[in-house]
C-alpha positions in Angstrom: 99.8 103.4 16.1 99.7 103.4 12.5 97.3 100.8 10.4 100.5 99.4 8.7 101.6 95.7 8.5 103.9 95.0 11.8 107.4 93.3 10.5 108.4 91.9 13.6 111.5 91.1 12.1 112.6 95.2 11.2 110.8 96.0 14.7 113.4 93.9 16.2 116.3 95.6 14.2 115.5 98.7 16.2 116.5 97.6 19.4 119.1 95.4 21.1 118.7 96.4 24.8 117.4 93.3 27.0 114.0 93.4 29.1 113.1 96.2 27.5 109.5 95.7 26.1 108.4 97.8 23.0 105.2 98.6 22.0 104.4 97.8 18.3 100.7 97.1 18.2 97.5 98.1 20.4 94.2 95.7 20.0 91.5 97.3 22.0 93.1 97.6 25.9 95.9 95.3 25.6 99.3 96.3 24.0 101.5 93.6 22.0 105.0 94.4 22.7 108.7 92.9 21.6 111.3 91.8 24.0 114.6 90.6 23.9 115.3 88.5 26.7 118.4 87.3 28.1 119.5 86.0 31.7 117.4 85.9 34.5 114.9 88.2 35.0 113.2 88.9 38.7 110.6 86.9 40.4 107.2 88.5 40.4 103.7 88.4 39.8 100.8 90.2 37.9 98.0 90.4 40.4 95.5 92.0 38.0 96.4 90.3 34.8 97.1 87.2 33.2 100.7 87.5 30.8 101.2 85.7 27.8 104.8 85.0 26.3 105.3 83.6 22.8 108.9 83.0 21.5 109.6 83.7 18.1 113.4 82.9 18.5 115.5 80.9 21.1 114.4 79.3 24.3 113.0 81.0 27.4 112.3 78.9 30.5 109.3 80.4 32.7 110.2 79.2 36.5 107.2 79.2 38.5 107.5 78.0 42.4 106.6 74.4 41.4 108.1 73.9 38.1 109.8 75.5 34.7 108.0 75.7 31.6 110.4 75.8 28.9 109.3 77.0 25.3 110.7 76.8 22.0 109.6 79.2 18.7 106.3 78.9 17.8 105.2 78.3 21.5 103.4 80.6 24.2 102.1 80.1 27.6 100.0 82.6 29.8 100.9 83.3 33.4 98.0 83.1 35.0 97.1 86.3 37.3 98.6 86.5 40.7 101.2 83.1 40.1 105.0 84.1 40.8 107.1 83.6 38.1 110.8 84.3 36.8 111.6 84.4 33.0 115.3 82.9 32.2 117.0 82.6 28.9 120.9 81.1 28.6 121.2 82.6 25.1 119.3 85.6 23.5 115.6 85.3 22.7 112.9 87.3 20.7 109.8 87.2 22.3 106.3 88.4 22.1 104.2 89.5 25.1 100.6 89.9 25.0 99.1 92.1 28.4 96.9 94.9 29.1 98.0 98.4 28.5 100.1 99.8 31.3 101.1 96.7 32.7 104.8 96.5 34.5 107.0 94.5 33.5 108.6 93.7 37.0 104.8 93.5 38.6 104.5 93.8 42.1 108.5 93.5 42.4 109.8 97.3 41.2 113.6 97.1 40.8 116.2 98.1 38.4 115.0 96.3 35.7 111.3 98.0 35.2 111.2 99.4 32.1 109.3 102.6 30.4 107.9 101.2 27.6 108.4 102.9 24.1 106.5 102.4 21.0 108.6 101.5 17.9 
């Protein structure tokens, strides 16, 4: 990673696939990732870490077993460690994720939507 300013809009222009987080910065042992979200993900949890979702564009619903959390641009939500959740978006969402290095996007669920995070 360089020490240059990160232009989030320019980074989003470098990819179009959904559910495939891209690494754009590191902060201590945390990774800052950008992701395009559309449709429904898989129900999963992360037993060892919280997960921060910050919506930059669009509307994201984070389904929890007992309620839904809906986020618009400029809003964030932290899913506590161990809490099962399933992100969903009816239209495309651009979001920023903050999580410890090495966190797998599908958590304990695995499956076809498990992404290999690449740096852009």
